[in-house]
C-alpha positions in Angstrom: 9.2 21.9 40.0 6.2 22.9 37.9 5.6 20.3 35.2 3.0 18.9 32.8 3.2 15.4 31.4 0.8 14.4 28.6 -0.1 10.8 27.7 -2.7 8.9 25.8 -2.0 9.8 22.2 -1.8 7.2 19.5 -3.4 6.0 16.2 -7.1 5.9 15.9 -9.5 5.3 13.1 -11.9 8.1 11.9 -15.0 8.2 14.0 -13.1 6.7 17.0 -12.4 8.2 20.4 -9.3 8.9 22.5 -8.7 10.4 25.9 -5.6 12.4 26.6 -4.2 12.9 30.1 -2.1 15.7 31.5 -0.6 15.0 34.9 0.5 18.2 36.7 3.2 18.5 39.4 4.4 21.4 41.4 1.0 23.1 41.6 -2.7 22.4 41.9 -4.6 22.4 38.6 -7.9 23.4 40.2 -6.4 26.8 41.0 -5.6 27.7 37.5 -7.2 27.9 34.0 -5.9 24.9 32.0 -5.9 24.3 28.3 -5.2 21.9 25.5 -3.7 23.0 22.2 -2.7 21.2 19.0 -0.2 21.8 16.3 0.6 20.4 12.9 3.7 21.0 10.8 3.7 24.4 9.2 0.8 25.7 11.2 0.4 27.8 14.3 -0.5 26.1 17.6 -4.3 26.1 17.9 -6.3 26.2 21.2 -8.8 23.3 21.3 -10.1 23.5 24.8 -9.9 25.8 27.9 -11.3 25.3 31.4 -11.4 28.2 33.8 -10.5 27.7 37.5 -14.3 28.0 38.1 -15.0 25.1 35.8 -16.4 26.9 32.8 -15.1 25.5 29.5 -14.7 26.9 26.0 -14.0 25.3 22.6 -13.5 26.5 19.1 -16.2 25.6 16.5 -13.9 23.0 15.0 -14.1 20.7 18.0 -17.2 21.8 19.9 -19.5 18.9 20.6 -16.7 16.4 20.0 -14.0 17.3 22.6 -14.5 17.7 26.4 -11.9 19.0 28.8 -12.2 18.0 32.5 -10.2 17.9 35.7 -9.7 15.2 38.3 -8.7 17.1 41.4 -7.7 13.9 43.3 -5.3 13.0 40.6 -4.3 16.6 39.8 -4.8 15.7 36.2 -6.4 17.4 33.2 -8.1 15.3 30.5 -9.2 15.8 27.0 -11.9 13.4 25.8 -12.1 13.3 22.0 -14.9 11.7 20.1 -15.9 11.3 16.5 -12.3 12.0 15.5 -11.5 13.1 12.0 -8.3 13.0 10.0 -8.0 16.8 10.4 -7.6 16.2 14.1 -4.2 14.7 13.5 -1.7 16.8 15.4 0.6 16.9 18.4 -1.5 17.8 21.4 -0.1 20.0 24.2 -1.3 20.6 27.7 -0.9 24.2 28.9 -1.2 26.3 31.9 -1.6 29.8 30.5 -0.4 31.5 33.7 3.3 31.3 33.5 3.2 29.8 30.0 3.7 26.2 31.3 3.7 23.6 28.5 3.9 19.8 28.4 6.1 17.9 25.9 3.2 17.0 23.7 1.6 13.7 22.6 0.9 12.7 19.0 -2.6 11.9 17.8 -3.0 10.4 14.4 -6.5 9.8 12.9 -6.2 7.5 9.9 -7.8 4.3 8.5 
């Protein structure tokens, strides 16, 4: 069964860091483009990081230089390293495999003092 399970969310102070994990099962992540999105109530889901199967990554201006997407092939896991977090980064973060529209259940990130 194809599945994505996120973990690592929580409460962090502004300026802090957090690493989200997305463990995949039922397929090999290195063979697909993988992405992280986020969503806040009343807003559309926003793409925050994408890594192509060849390893090239892309980020929107809002997170470029602060967020890094990576893959651990041995663990079949996708990570989102987030640094210098801001209150506007507060959202539910979702792991996604665009091919086949596979989504995880989401993990809450709250940036607040």
